[in-house]
KEKE-3310 file (N, C-alpha, C; in steps of 0.2 Angstrom, whole numbers, plus 5000, padded with zeros to 4 digits):
npx = (5004:5003:5009:5003:5009:5009:5020:5028:5041:5058:5060:5072:5080:5075:5076:5073:5069:5066:5064:5053:5054:5048:5049:5054:5050:5062:5071:5083:5085:5079:5068:5061:5056:5063:5075:5080:5082:5091:5102:5105:5107:5118:5131:5129:5116:5112:5120:5115:5102:5105:5111:5099:5092:5100:5099:5086:5076:5075:5067:5063:5054:5037:5023:5015:5022:5035:5052:5067:5082:5099:5101:5111:5120:5110:5100:5093:5090:5086:5081:5065:5059:5046:5034:5023:5007:5003:4992:4976:4962:4952:4954:4953:4966:4967:4968:4981:4989:4986:4992:5005:5008:5004:5012:5024:5024:5023:5036:5044:5040:5045:5059:5061:5059:5055:5050:5044:5045:5035:5033:5022:5016:5015:5009:5016:5025:5018:5005:4994:4979:4981:4973:4966:4976:4981:4970:4969:4982:4982:4971:4974:4985:4979:4970:4979:4985:4973:4970:4981:4992:5004:5013:5026:5030:5031:5029:5022:5026:5021:5029:5029:5032:5027:5017:5003:5002:5005:4994:4983:4986:4986:4972:4966:4970:4964:4967:4975:4987:4992:4990:4986)
npy = (4994:5011:5025:5041:5057:5073:5086:5100:5108:5108:5104:5101:5094:5082:5064:5054:5043:5049:5067:5079:5092:5108:5114:5126:5127:5128:5121:5124:5130:5142:5152:5150:5133:5127:5135:5132:5118:5117:5125:5118:5105:5106:5107:5096:5093:5104:5101:5089:5093:5102:5093:5086:5096:5098:5087:5077:5086:5099:5110:5113:5107:5102:5109:5099:5088:5076:5073:5064:5067:5066:5068:5075:5083:5082:5073:5064:5051:5054:5068:5073:5082:5093:5103:5114:5122:5139:5148:5153:5163:5163:5152:5135:5125:5113:5100:5099:5102:5091:5081:5084:5078:5065:5061:5062:5053:5041:5042:5040:5027:5020:5022:5015:5020:5020:5029:5046:5064:5078:5095:5109:5110:5123:5132:5142:5155:5153:5155:5147:5145:5140:5130:5124:5119:5110:5101:5096:5090:5080:5073:5068:5060:5050:5045:5038:5029:5021:5016:5007:5012:5015:5006:4998:5010:5016:5026:5043:5059:5075:5089:5104:5121:5131:5135:5138:5131:5118:5116:5117:5105:5095:5096:5092:5078:5075:5069:5076:5076:5063:5048:5031)
npz = (5000:4996:5005:5008:5012:5019:5023:5031:5025:5018:5002:4996:5005:5007:5009:4998:4985:4973:4969:4965:4953:4952:4938:4925:4907:4901:4908:4914:4926:4938:4948:4965:4969:4959:4957:4970:4970:4959:4965:4977:4972:4964:4950:4942:4940:4932:4921:4916:4912:4902:4893:4890:4884:4873:4866:4867:4870:4862:4861:4874:4889:4888:4896:4909:4906:4910:4915:4919:4929:4935:4953:4958:4970:4980:4993:4987:4974:4961:4951:4946:4933:4930:4921:4927:4923:4920:4931:4926:4927:4917:4909:4910:4916:4923:4920:4914:4925:4933:4925:4927:4940:4937:4926:4932:4942:4934:4928:4939:4943:4932:4934:4945:4957:4974:4983:4983:4982:4982:4977:4979:4965:4952:4961:4966:4960:4948:4951:4954:4964:4981:4988:4978:4970:4979:4980:4967:4966:4977:4974:4961:4964:4972:4963:4954:4963:4966:4954:4952:4947:4953:4955:4965:4971:4987:4995:4994:4996:5000:5000:5008:5008:5016:5031:5027:5015:5019:5027:5018:5010:5019:5023:5012:5012:5023:5035:5044:5038:5034:5025:5022)
capx = (5000:5006:5008:5003:5009:5010:5024:5031:5049:5062:5061:5079:5083:5071:5079:5068:5072:5065:5062:5050:5056:5043:5053:5051:5051:5069:5075:5090:5085:5074:5066:5057:5058:5067:5081:5083:5085:5098:5107:5108:5109:5125:5131:5127:5109:5112:5124:5110:5097:5108:5111:5092:5090:5104:5097:5079:5071:5078:5062:5061:5049:5031:5019:5012:5026:5040:5058:5072:5090:5103:5100:5118:5122:5104:5100:5088:5094:5084:5076:5060:5057:5039:5032:5016:5004:5002:4985:4972:4955:4948:4955:4954:4971:4967:4971:4988:4992:4985:4996:5012:5008:5003:5018:5030:5023:5025:5043:5047:5039:5050:5065:5061:5059:5050:5048:5044:5043:5032:5031:5015:5017:5011:5006:5020:5025:5013:4999:4988:4977:4984:4968:4964:4982:4981:4964:4971:4988:4980:4966:4977:4989:4974:4967:4984:4985:4967:4971:4986:4998:5010:5017:5033:5031:5028:5028:5022:5027:5020:5034:5026:5037:5024:5011:4997:5002:5004:4987:4979:4987:4983:4965:4964:4971:4958:4969:4981:4994:4995:4985:4989)
capy = (5000:5017:5029:5048:5061:5080:5089:5106:5107:5109:5098:5099:5091:5075:5058:5050:5041:5055:5073:5082:5099:5112:5117:5130:5123:5128:5116:5127:5133:5148:5154:5145:5126:5126:5138:5129:5112:5118:5127:5113:5099:5108:5108:5090:5094:5108:5098:5084:5097:5105:5088:5085:5101:5098:5080:5075:5092:5106:5116:5113:5102:5105:5109:5093:5082:5075:5070:5063:5068:5064:5073:5079:5083:5081:5067:5059:5048:5057:5074:5072:5089:5094:5110:5116:5127:5145:5148:5158:5163:5162:5146:5129:5121:5108:5093:5100:5102:5084:5078:5084:5073:5058:5059:5062:5046:5037:5042:5037:5020:5018:5022:5010:5023:5018:5035:5052:5070:5083:5102:5111:5112:5129:5136:5148:5161:5152:5158:5143:5145:5134:5125:5121:5115:5104:5097:5092:5085:5074:5069:5064:5054:5045:5041:5034:5023:5017:5013:5003:5014:5017:5000:4999:5017:5014:5033:5049:5064:5082:5094:5111:5126:5136:5132:5138:5126:5112:5116:5115:5098:5091:5096:5087:5072:5074:5065:5079:5075:5057:5043:5025)
capz = (5000:4995:5010:5006:5018:5018:5028:5030:5025:5012:4997:4994:5010:5007:5007:4995:4979:4968:4971:4959:4953:4948:4933:4919:4901:4898:4912:4915:4933:4939:4955:4969:4970:4953:4959:4976:4968:4955:4969:4982:4969:4961:4943:4939:4937:4926:4915:4914:4909:4896:4889:4888:4879:4867:4862:4866:4871:4860:4862:4881:4891:4888:4902:4910:4905:4916:4913:4925:4928:4942:4958:4960:4978:4984:4996:4983:4968:4954:4951:4941:4932:4927:4920:4928:4919:4924:4932:4922:4929:4911:4906:4915:4915:4928:4917:4913:4932:4935:4921:4930:4945:4934:4922:4937:4945:4929:4927:4945:4942:4927:4936:4950:4963:4979:4986:4979:4986:4977:4979:4977:4958:4950:4967:4968:4955:4942:4953:4956:4971:4985:4990:4972:4968:4984:4978:4961:4967:4981:4970:4955:4967:4974:4957:4952:4967:4965:4947:4952:4942:4957:4957:4967:4975:4993:4998:4990:5001:4998:5005:5007:5011:5021:5035:5024:5010:5022:5029:5012:5008:5025:5023:5006:5014:5028:5041:5047:5034:5032:5024:5020)
cpx = (5004:5004:5008:5004:5010:5014:5026:5038:5052:5063:5068:5083:5079:5076:5074:5072:5072:5062:5059:5052:5050:5047:5050:5053:5058:5073:5082:5090:5080:5074:5063:5060:5064:5074:5084:5086:5091:5103:5110:5110:5116:5125:5129:5120:5108:5115:5119:5105:5099:5109:5104:5090:5094:5102:5090:5074:5074:5073:5060:5056:5042:5027:5015:5016:5032:5046:5063:5079:5093:5100:5106:5119:5116:5104:5095:5093:5092:5080:5071:5058:5050:5038:5025:5014:5003:4994:4982:4965:4950:4949:4957:4960:4973:4970:4978:4992:4992:4990:5003:5013:5008:5009:5024:5030:5025:5033:5046:5046:5044:5057:5066:5061:5053:5047:5049:5042:5041:5032:5024:5016:5012:5008:5010:5019:5020:5006:4993:4986:4979:4979:4966:4970:4983:4976:4966:4977:4986:4975:4969:4981:4984:4971:4973:4985:4979:4967:4977:4992:5004:5014:5024:5034:5027:5026:5028:5021:5026:5024:5032:5031:5034:5019:5005:4997:5002:4997:4982:4980:4984:4976:4963:4965:4966:4961:4975:4987:4996:4989:4989:4985)
cpy = (5006:5022:5036:5052:5069:5083:5096:5105:5109:5103:5096:5095:5084:5070:5053:5048:5046:5061:5076:5090:5103:5117:5122:5126:5123:5123:5118:5131:5139:5149:5148:5138:5125:5128:5134:5122:5112:5120:5122:5107:5100:5107:5102:5090:5098:5105:5093:5088:5100:5099:5086:5090:5101:5091:5079:5081:5099:5112:5116:5108:5105:5105:5102:5087:5082:5071:5069:5065:5065:5069:5076:5078:5083:5074:5062:5056:5052:5063:5073:5080:5089:5101:5111:5121:5133:5146:5154:5157:5161:5156:5140:5125:5115:5102:5093:5099:5094:5080:5078:5079:5066:5056:5058:5055:5041:5036:5039:5030:5017:5017:5017:5013:5020:5023:5041:5058:5075:5090:5103:5114:5118:5133:5142:5154:5160:5154:5154:5144:5139:5128:5121:5116:5109:5099:5093:5088:5079:5070:5065:5058:5049:5041:5036:5028:5019:5013:5008:5005:5017:5011:5001:5005:5016:5021:5039:5054:5071:5086:5101:5116:5131:5133:5132:5133:5119:5111:5114:5108:5093:5091:5092:5080:5070:5070:5069:5079:5069:5052:5037:5022)
cpz = (5000:5001:5007:5012:5015:5024:5026:5030:5019:5008:4995:4999:5011:5005:5005:4988:4973:4971:4965:4959:4949:4943:4928:4913:4899:4902:4914:4922:4932:4946:4959:4970:4965:4955:4965:4974:4964:4960:4974:4978:4965:4953:4939:4936:4931:4920:4912:4910:4902:4891:4886:4882:4872:4863:4861:4867:4869:4861:4869:4882:4891:4895:4903:4909:4910:4913:4919:4924:4935:4947:4961:4967:4982:4987:4992:4977:4962:4956:4945:4939:4928:4927:4921:4924:4924:4925:4928:4924:4923:4907:4911:4912:4920:4926:4916:4920:4934:4931:4924:4935:4942:4930:4927:4941:4940:4928:4933:4945:4937:4929:4942:4957:4968:4983:4982:4983:4980:4981:4977:4970:4956:4955:4969:4963:4949:4945:4954:4963:4975:4986:4984:4969:4973:4982:4972:4962:4971:4977:4964:4958:4969:4968:4954:4956:4966:4959:4947:4948:4946:4959:4959:4971:4981:4997:4993:4996:4998:5003:5003:5011:5017:5025:5031:5018:5013:5024:5023:5010:5013:5025:5017:5008:5019:5034:5045:5044:5032:5030:5021:5014)
residu = (MET:THR:GLN:VAL:THR:ALA:ILE:GLU:GLY:ASP:ILE:THR:ALA:GLN:THR:THR:ASP:ALA:VAL:VAL:ASN:ALA:ALA:ASN:SER:SER:LEU:LEU:GLY:GLY:GLY:GLY:VAL:ASP:GLY:ALA:ILE:HIS:ARG:ARG:GLY:GLY:PRO:ALA:ILE:LEU:ALA:ALA:THR:LYS:GLU:LEU:ARG:ALA:THR:HIS:LEU:PRO:ASP:GLY:LEU:PRO:ALA:GLY:GLU:ALA:VAL:ALA:THR:THR:ALA:GLY:ASP:LEU:PRO:ALA:ARG:TRP:VAL:ILE:HIS:THR:VAL:GLY:PRO:VAL:TRP:ALA:LYS:SER:HIS:ASP:ARG:SER:ALA:VAL:LEU:ALA:SER:CYS:TYR:ARG:ARG:SER:LEU:GLU:VAL:ALA:ARG:GLU:LEU:GLY:ALA:ARG:SER:ILE:ALA:PHE:PRO:ALA:ILE:SER:ALA:GLY:VAL:TYR:GLY:TRP:PRO:MET:ASP:ASP:ALA:ALA:ARG:ILE:ALA:VAL:GLY:THR:VAL:ARG:GLU:GLU:ILE:ALA:ALA:GLY:ARG:THR:GLY:GLY:ILE:ASP:GLU:VAL:ARG:PHE:VAL:LEU:PHE:SER:PRO:ASP:ALA:HIS:ALA:ALA:PHE:ALA:ALA:GLN:LEU:GLY:THR:GLY:GLY:THR:GLU:ALA)
# end
């Protein structure tokens, strides 16, 4: 059974097999989670993303897709980069946000990861309202577990940087932050 938790903390300090990066399409670093992962992970991550851009992804990574690289100096084995959609009141991009979680889980499963840590994708500078981001994230992970598409992944951890973000995800889990 896959355990799902929400904790308040620093995603770059997580000892999991895979850490998800809320990347931008260039894959070359940026602000927020992306910048923190690149800074703490060191030059190996940037070298790996540059190689991806030079070979398989010359136009960058499309929103809703995911790709893995080394985790460099992070305590994880891999970084799974995914590009969330920018929130827009006039256009529903919920399916793209759900795809970020779905595709990241798929990549983690293909790598043989047993644990994965997610940030609140798109809920920072991309402007997605935190409560809705939490609803989509937790709902998508639950759907993937229920459908048996997380085979081998024992733990899904949402790592939230602020008390408000943690509260939103814990509320969606409905158990104060943990469910089995």
